[in-house]
Backbone as a ProteinNet text record, in pm:
[ID]
protein_1_A
[PRIMARY]
MVRAIFGLLLLVALPSAAWAQSGPADNSLYGTPSEARWSPFSAVLPTCDDPGVLSTITGRFAQTENTFWGGNHAIAGFDGVREIGFRANGLSYIPRRYCVARAMMDDPRLPADDRRRMRTAVYSIAANAGIIGWSWGVEWCVVGLDREHAYAPDCDVLRPIIERSIGQYKWLADYGLKARY
[TERTIARY]
434	556.4	618.8	631.5	701.8	645.9	533.7	455.5	521.6	507.7	610.6	737.9	832.8	994	982.6	897.5	902.6	872.7	739.6	691.4	784.4	866.6	950.1	1070.1	1121.4	1206.6	1184.4	1071	1000.5	1012	949.8	984.1	1103	1205.8	1335.5	1379.2	1340	1407.2	1395	1228.5	1190.1	1241.3	1250.6	1281.4	1446.2	1545.5	1659.5	1703.5	1585.1	1587.3	1551.7	1452.6	1426.1	1529.3	1581.7	1675.2	1805.6	1868.5	1941.9	1899.2	1814.5	1781.5	1755.1	1761.8	1696.4	1848.5	1939.3	2063.3	2130.5	2228.3	2342	2276.8	2291.5	2222.2	2240.5	2162.7	2197.1	2272.5	2284.6	2391.5	2504.5	2575.7	2683	2802.9	2917.5	3040.9	3064.5	3111.9	3161.8	3093	2952.5	2872.3	2832	2859.5	2836.6	2919	2893.7	2997.3	3052.3	3138.2	3223.2	3154	3038.4	2980.8	2837.3	2814.8	2676	2691.5	2794.6	2825.9	2792.5	2778.4	2746.3	2847.9	2957.9	3044.2	3126.7	3036.3	3116.7	3193.9	3247.8	3378.4	3306.8	3382.3	3334	3417.9	3374.6	3466	3477.6	3454.9	3460.6	3645.6	3691.7	3855.7	3897.1	4005.7	4057.5	4123.3	4140.7	4189.6	4333.9	4410.6	4561.8	4617.9	4589.4	4655.7	4628.4	4546.2	4530.6	4619.3	4646.8	4742	4774.8	4681.6	4704.2	4742.3	4730.7	4780.1	4943.6	4981	5112.1	5202.8	5150.6	5216.3	5271.6	5153	5147	5298.9	5290.8	5401.7	5541.2	5552	5647	5686.4	5620.3	5650	5698.6	5610.3	5693.1	5794	5820.5	5939.3	6047.8	6041.3	6194.6	6188.3	6076.8	6080.4	6179.5	6148.3	6196.6	6334.1	6375.1	6480.5	6615.4	6563.6	6621.7	6643.8	6549	6533.6	6618.9	6577.8	6631.8	6770.3	6769.5	6882	6970.1	6957.6	7042.1	7077.4	7008.9	7043.5	6960.5	7001.2	6943.5	6844.8	6802.6	6725.2	6575.1	6521	6404	6303.1	6168.2	6061	6034.6	6090.3	6073.4	5927	5857.5	5729	5693	5575.9	5529.8	5507.2	5505.2	5469.2	5432.7	5298.7	5263.4	5159.4	5082.3	4979.8	4875.5	4870.2	4773.1	4705.3	4600.7	4516.4	4533.2	4592	4602.2	4458.1	4421.6	4296.3	4202.2	4090.2	3975.1	3915.3	3935.5	3861	3883.3	3999.5	4028.9	4062.8	4066.4	4053	3920	3824.1	3675.9	3628.1	3480.2	3388.4	3410.8	3402.4	3444.5	3521.7	3621	3747.5	3741.3	3871.9	3839.7	3873.2	3790.5	3815.5	3926.4	4010.2	4160.4	4154.6	4216.9	4276.7	4427.8	4425.2	4557.2	4639.8	4731.7	4794.4	4946.1	4989	5141.6	5181.6	5318.3	5327.4	5472.6	5534.4	5695.4	5712.2	5823.6	5849.9	6016.5	6013.5	6143.8	6207.4	6283.8	6388.1	6532.2	6555.1	6641.6	6760.9	6864	7014.8	7119.3	7086.7	7197	7359.6	7386.1	7532.8	7571.5	7479	7522.4	7564.2	7635.4	7679.2	7555.3	7525.3	7420.6	7333.6	7431.3	7379	7290.3	7332	7285.9	7160.5	7153.3	7116.1	6930.1	6893.9	6753.5	6748.1	6633.2	6650.3	6463.3	6418.3	6290.1	6270.3	6175.2	6152	6041.2	5968.9	5823.8	5843.1	5675.1	5638.7	5501.9	5487.9	5359.8	5301.9	5168.5	5091.4	4972.7	4896.4	4742.1	4682.6	4553.4	4481.2	4393.1	4390.4	4304.3	4175.6	4058.9	3969.7	3999.1	3985	3995.4	4137.1	4211.8	4401.3	4467.3	4405.7	4456.7	4491.8	4538.7	4579.3	4451	4464.2	4341.2	4211.8	4251.6	4153.3	4042.1	4103.1	4026.7	4052.7	3978.3	3980.5	4086.8	4147.9	4190.2	4354.2	4408.7	4555.7	4639.9	4773.5	4847.5	4964.1	4971	5076	5175.5	5280.9	5388.4	5504.7	5540.5	5690.8	5762.5	5853.5	5940.7	6071.4	6030.4	6112.6	6252	6358.9	6503.7	6555.2	6435.8	6468.6	6361.7	6359.3	6274.8	6382.1	6488.4	6577.2	6530.9	6448.8	6398.7	6340	6291.1	6244.6	6128	6038.9	5914.3	5802.4	5804.6	5724.2	5794.8	5920.8	6004.1	5892.6	5920.5	6063.3	5931.6	6030.6	6001	5846.8	5830.3	5715.2	5563.7	5612.2	5470.7	5374.3	5417.8	5321.5	5207.1	5239	5106.3	5054.3	5078.9	4980.3	4871.2	4758.1	4648.8	4682.7	4589.1	4633.7	4650.3	4545	4525.5	4613.8	4704.9	4802	4916.3	4958.7	5058.9	5046.5	4947.9	4917	4918.2	4895.7	4934.3	5063.8	5156.6	5281.4	5371	5301.3	5395.5	5359.7	5268.1	5271	5273.9	5401.4	5460.5	5393.3	5314.1	5228	5122.8	5098.4	4967	4998.5	5143	5185.4	5164.4	5156.9	5145.1	4970.6	4899.8	4772.9	4706.7	4829.3	4818.6	4775.3	4785.6	4721.6	4825.7	4949.9	5053.2	5006.9	5037.6	4998.7	5100.2	5080.2	5137	5156.1	5317.7	5427.4	5419.7
-9636	-9612.5	-9519.2	-9471.7	-9389.5	-9284.6	-9250.8	-9150.7	-9101.4	-9166.7	-9131	-9117.9	-9178.5	-9122.3	-8967	-8967.5	-8803.8	-8728	-8768.8	-8651.5	-8620.9	-8735.1	-8728	-8622.7	-8653.1	-8548.4	-8412.8	-8424.5	-8306	-8204.7	-8262.8	-8216.3	-8170.8	-8257.6	-8188.2	-8115	-8106	-8027.1	-7882.1	-7849.9	-7727.2	-7623.3	-7681	-7569.3	-7535.1	-7659.1	-7599.7	-7554.4	-7557.9	-7448.4	-7327	-7268.1	-7175.2	-7113	-7160.8	-7104.7	-7053.1	-7162.5	-7082	-6974.2	-6989.3	-6844.5	-6734.4	-6748.3	-6599.1	-6521.9	-6560.9	-6481	-6475	-6430.5	-6413.9	-6379.6	-6427.3	-6422.7	-6262.6	-6195.9	-6050.9	-6056.8	-6160.6	-6164.8	-6217.4	-6187.9	-6300.1	-6208.5	-6262	-6249.4	-6107.9	-6089.8	-5993.1	-5872.6	-5912.8	-5788.6	-5728.6	-5784.9	-5716	-5616	-5475.7	-5443.2	-5477.1	-5475.7	-5549.3	-5485.9	-5376.5	-5327.9	-5411.4	-5495.9	-5517.6	-5699.5	-5726.6	-5891.9	-5920.6	-6038.2	-6077.3	-6040.6	-6000.1	-5951.4	-5815.7	-5698	-5601.5	-5515.5	-5447.1	-5344.9	-5220	-5115	-4995.1	-4907.6	-4821.8	-4772.8	-4631.9	-4590.1	-4479.5	-4460.3	-4389.7	-4394.5	-4228.7	-4232.4	-4109.9	-4052.9	-3951.1	-3902.1	-3917.3	-3886.5	-3914.8	-3788.3	-3675.1	-3579.9	-3562.3	-3666.7	-3673.5	-3694.5	-3576.1	-3570.4	-3694.7	-3775.9	-3901.9	-4027.6	-4027.5	-4095	-4084.8	-3956.8	-3923.5	-3963.8	-3882.8	-3931.1	-4075.9	-4149.9	-4273.5	-4389.7	-4292.2	-4335.3	-4258.9	-4151.1	-4087.5	-4162.6	-4224.2	-4269	-4392.6	-4483.8	-4616.3	-4618	-4544	-4534.1	-4517.9	-4392.1	-4346.9	-4490	-4596.3	-4684.5	-4819.3	-4837.4	-4922.6	-4895.2	-4761.9	-4739.6	-4746.2	-4681.5	-4720.9	-4831.2	-4912.3	-5083.4	-5155.3	-5120.3	-5253.1	-5207.9	-5107.7	-5040.9	-4985.3	-4923.8	-4813.2	-4715.2	-4683.2	-4528.1	-4431.5	-4333.5	-4173.4	-4133.6	-4183.1	-4120.7	-4107.6	-3973.9	-3964.6	-3869.1	-3882.5	-3803.5	-3671.1	-3562.7	-3443.7	-3382.5	-3401.1	-3365.7	-3432.7	-3400.2	-3446.6	-3314.9	-3341.7	-3236.5	-3308.5	-3240.5	-3302	-3411.8	-3429.7	-3543	-3565.7	-3689.9	-3665.8	-3848.6	-3859.6	-3990.4	-4035.2	-4165.6	-4181.3	-4339.6	-4331.8	-4458.6	-4457	-4501.6	-4559.1	-4647	-4766.9	-4852.6	-4919.4	-4884.1	-4880.7	-5064.4	-5143.2	-5295.3	-5394.8	-5284.2	-5344.8	-5307.9	-5294.4	-5317.1	-5396.6	-5533.1	-5632.7	-5678.2	-5593.3	-5607.4	-5523.4	-5543.3	-5457.4	-5314.5	-5216.7	-5049.1	-5010.6	-4997.2	-4909	-4793.4	-4695	-4554.2	-4535.6	-4533.2	-4561.1	-4387.4	-4358.6	-4258.6	-4253.1	-4118.8	-4094.8	-3974.9	-3929.6	-3822.2	-3796.3	-3695.8	-3664.9	-3657.9	-3726.6	-3713.3	-3621.1	-3570.7	-3469.7	-3572.8	-3613.1	-3673.2	-3615.4	-3667.7	-3576.9	-3675.2	-3653.1	-3757.5	-3670.7	-3647.3	-3601.6	-3610.8	-3747.1	-3766.8	-3690	-3619	-3580.3	-3401.4	-3363.3	-3204.9	-3151.7	-3055.2	-2938.2	-2889.8	-2883	-2869.4	-2980	-3098.4	-3214.5	-3283.9	-3252.6	-3300.1	-3343.9	-3239.6	-3304.3	-3318.7	-3429.4	-3503.4	-3540.9	-3507.5	-3548.5	-3710.5	-3780.5	-3910.6	-3941.1	-4024.9	-4068.4	-4157	-4144.7	-4205.8	-4279.5	-4383.1	-4458.6	-4500.3	-4494	-4575.4	-4596.1	-4707.5	-4728.3	-4743.4	-4712.9	-4696.8	-4808.4	-4900.6	-5002.9	-5016.8	-5033.7	-5078.1	-5161.2	-5152.3	-5277.9	-5358	-5283.8	-5316.2	-5241.1	-5222.8	-5176.6	-5290.1	-5272.8	-5386.9	-5438.1	-5565.2	-5671.4	-5616.8	-5581.1	-5547.3	-5416.2	-5336	-5241.7	-5099.4	-5033.6	-4903.7	-4940.9	-4850.5	-4856.2	-4883.6	-4901.1	-4920.4	-4878	-4829.9	-4799	-4917.5	-4923.9	-5003.3	-4874.9	-4862.7	-4774.8	-4826.2	-4731.5	-4752.7	-4648	-4581.8	-4508.5	-4554.7	-4498.1	-4564.7	-4535.9	-4629	-4604	-4678	-4656.7	-4745.6	-4848.3	-4898	-5039.6	-5146.5	-5127.4	-5233.6	-5389.4	-5409.5	-5564.8	-5634.9	-5524.1	-5527.1	-5589.2	-5549.1	-5609.6	-5567.2	-5444	-5378.2	-5347.3	-5426.7	-5416.8	-5427.8	-5406.3	-5291.1	-5158.1	-5081.9	-4950	-4916.7	-4999	-4964.2	-4988.2	-5040.1	-5062	-5181.9	-5270	-5349.4	-5249	-5167.3	-5075.1	-4986.8	-5028.1	-4919.4	-5015.1	-4948.5	-5017.1	-5105.6	-5193.5	-5312.2	-5250	-5188.7	-5127.2	-5034.9	-4954.5	-4859.5	-4950.4	-5045.7	-5152.9	-5212.7	-5248.5	-5303.6	-5239.3	-5116	-4990.9	-4958.7	-4979.3	-4920.9	-5057.2	-5165.3	-5288.6	-5280.4	-5201	-5228.3	-5077.8	-5074	-4949.1	-4906.5	-5006.9	-4937.9	-4854.1	-4856.1	-4748.9	-4617.5	-4608.3	-4450.5	-4381.2	-4437.8	-4394.1	-4279.9	-4395.6	-4309.6	-4247.3	-4220.8	-4117.7	-4214.7	-4357.5	-4420.3	-4487.3	-4436.3	-4454.8	-4388.2	-4476.8	-4429.1	-4305	-4200.4	-4082.2	-4103.9	-4095.8	-4117.1	-3964.5
-759.5	-728.2	-749.6	-902.1	-998.2	-934.1	-921.3	-870.3	-721.4	-611.6	-516.8	-497.6	-614.5	-621.7	-697.9	-776.6	-826.1	-722.1	-663	-556.8	-439.8	-415.3	-325.9	-352.8	-489.2	-559.2	-575.7	-619.7	-619.6	-469.4	-359.9	-250.8	-176.5	-278.4	-184.4	-324.7	-429.5	-524.6	-501.1	-463.5	-525.4	-394.8	-278.2	-158.9	-189.5	-236.8	-262.9	-386	-483.3	-593.9	-572	-462.8	-436.2	-333.3	-248.7	-188.5	-282.5	-383.1	-463.7	-576.7	-588.4	-656.7	-571.1	-451.8	-359.5	-385.8	-407.2	-424.6	-262.8	-253.3	-124.2	-3	114	233.2	264.3	344.7	380.5	481.3	601.1	683.9	666.5	580.9	534.4	653.8	645.7	712	646.1	541.2	479.1	434.5	469.4	451.5	533.8	672	777.2	872.8	861	947.4	1105.8	1127.2	1269.6	1374.3	1375.5	1466.7	1493.5	1411.2	1419.7	1471.8	1480.1	1520.3	1636.6	1685.4	1808.2	1880.4	1881.6	1966.5	1868.9	1884.9	1827.4	1849.6	1742.2	1768.3	1766.8	1822.9	1820.2	1690.7	1609.9	1519.8	1561.4	1683	1748.6	1808.2	1679.6	1735.6	1738.2	1797.8	1784.6	1681.9	1664	1520.2	1507.1	1414.6	1399.5	1474.1	1490.3	1540.3	1708.8	1756	1885.3	1989	2084.3	2161.5	2237.7	2324.7	2328.5	2257.2	2135	2010.4	2030	1978	1968.4	2103.9	2230.3	2340.3	2354.4	2341	2334.5	2246.1	2117.1	2027	2088.4	2144	2205.1	2324.6	2394.7	2516.9	2500	2390.7	2373.7	2282.8	2194.5	2151.1	2225.6	2329	2417	2519.9	2552.7	2649.3	2557.2	2396.8	2319.3	2282.4	2268.5	2228.8	2407.1	2492.2	2585.4	2655.8	2643	2708.6	2585.7	2479.5	2402.4	2312.5	2246.7	2178	2246.6	2353	2386.3	2348.7	2256.5	2181.4	2272.7	2186.4	2263.8	2163.7	2061.6	1992.7	2069	2031.5	2103	1980	2012	1910.1	2006	1936.1	1982.9	1967.7	1865.5	1800.4	1686.4	1629.5	1482.6	1444.4	1312.2	1210.2	1076.6	1032.4	856	939.7	1033.5	1045.3	982.8	908.4	813.6	808.9	810	792	642.4	632.7	495.4	440.3	563.9	544.5	674.2	674.7	753.9	712.8	765.6	764.8	594.3	579.7	408.2	405.5	474.8	431.6	422.4	473.6	458.7	572.2	577.3	685	769.3	731	807.4	880.8	876.8	939.3	1086.3	1191.1	1294.7	1246	1302.8	1276.2	1277.2	1171.1	1191.5	1163.1	1171.3	1119.3	1095.4	940.9	909.1	921	973.2	982.1	923.6	903.5	893.6	914.2	954.2	975.7	996.8	974.2	1016.9	1158.5	1211	1358.3	1340.7	1408.4	1462.5	1582.5	1523.4	1602	1655.9	1816.1	1860	1898.7	1833.3	1894.5	1982.7	2069.4	2161.1	2124.6	2024.4	2045.7	1893.6	1809.1	1704.7	1721.6	1660.7	1701.4	1666.3	1710.6	1755.8	1594.6	1501.2	1363.6	1312.5	1366.3	1259.3	1383.8	1479.6	1610.2	1562.6	1497.1	1477.4	1335.1	1310.3	1182.1	1162.4	1042.3	1036.3	959.6	1024.1	982.5	962	908.2	860.8	951.2	1037.9	1117.8	1092.8	1058.5	999.8	1160.3	1142.5	1289.9	1213.2	1289.5	1268.4	1448.1	1426.8	1566.6	1558.2	1613.5	1608.7	1699.1	1712.8	1768.1	1889.2	2015.3	2114.6	2081.8	2068.6	2059.7	2177.7	2253.4	2397	2504.1	2609.8	2692.7	2721.9	2723.5	2748.3	2657.1	2518.1	2454.9	2488.7	2587.7	2673.9	2557.4	2500.2	2426.6	2298.5	2234.9	2130.5	2161.9	2060.9	2047	1950.3	1970.4	1857.9	1823.4	1662.4	1643.6	1553.3	1564	1528.1	1456	1384.4	1304.5	1248.9	1298.6	1249.3	1123.3	1031.4	888.3	922.2	918.7	923	1078.3	1161.9	1284.6	1335.2	1272.7	1236.9	1301	1374.1	1366.9	1362	1445.6	1407.6	1313.2	1231.2	1063.3	1090	1192	1232.4	1127.5	1063.1	970.8	835.6	826	716.1	577.3	445.1	426.9	441.3	524	567.8	600.4	707.8	758.6	680.7	566.5	483.4	546.7	650	674.1	732.5	815.6	875.6	765	657.2	557.2	526.5	466.7	455.2	309.3	305.6	169	57.9	45.6	-87.8	-144	-26.1	-69.2	-116.7	-20.7	-48.8	-179.4	-218.6	-339.9	-449.1	-446.5	-579.5	-604.8	-460	-478.3	-557	-537.2	-610.8	-753.5	-845.5	-947.5	-1033.5	-1088.4	-1157.8	-1306.6	-1365.8	-1438.8	-1399	-1268.9	-1259.3	-1219.1	-1204.1	-1184	-1306.3	-1464.1	-1532.3	-1550.2	-1472.6	-1471.3	-1362.5	-1257.2	-1154.7	-1030	-1012.6	-905.8	-763.1	-856.5	-721.2	-603.3	-471.4	-324	-294.1	-236.4	-195.9	-58.6	-58.8	91.1	127.5
[MASK]
+++++++++++++++++++++++++++++++++++++++++++++++++++++++++++++++++++++++++++++++++++++++++++++++++++++++++++++++++++++++++++++++++++++++++++++++++++++++++++++++++++++++++++++++++++++

């Protein structure tokens, strides 16, 4: 009887011990890129200075300004467009390209000398984030004109997670690790 009990325990313990010693599974959620899952994403995204992306931001800004805020602000153009991160949150998340640019704002209510003003525009381009998940989509924010504070403070929510975290720790600036804006 004792031999049967030990045999049964050995039969149960050996496979579980072998499985525990084998290490992490190769096909885990965080080790698999989002392109290789059963419902894959495409990491082929337009660049930050793509005319389609910039015109989408310009058009949606004008529509939001006219519909909800009754303002006369308009984006006249972009300058200094640069990428601040690509898939910066990890391979297992939705592929995103993080960008920042200087937006030339036009306000016809101001005098001719003060009509043009530069503001920072922060935006992210995400895969399958367009209408009904078709193609890429853009989330954008213009610093100082985020009136509903959706991306507060100062549009930091649209930046990569690591860049937001580095900016919080003042002692990292001593080592030159503070994120550049």
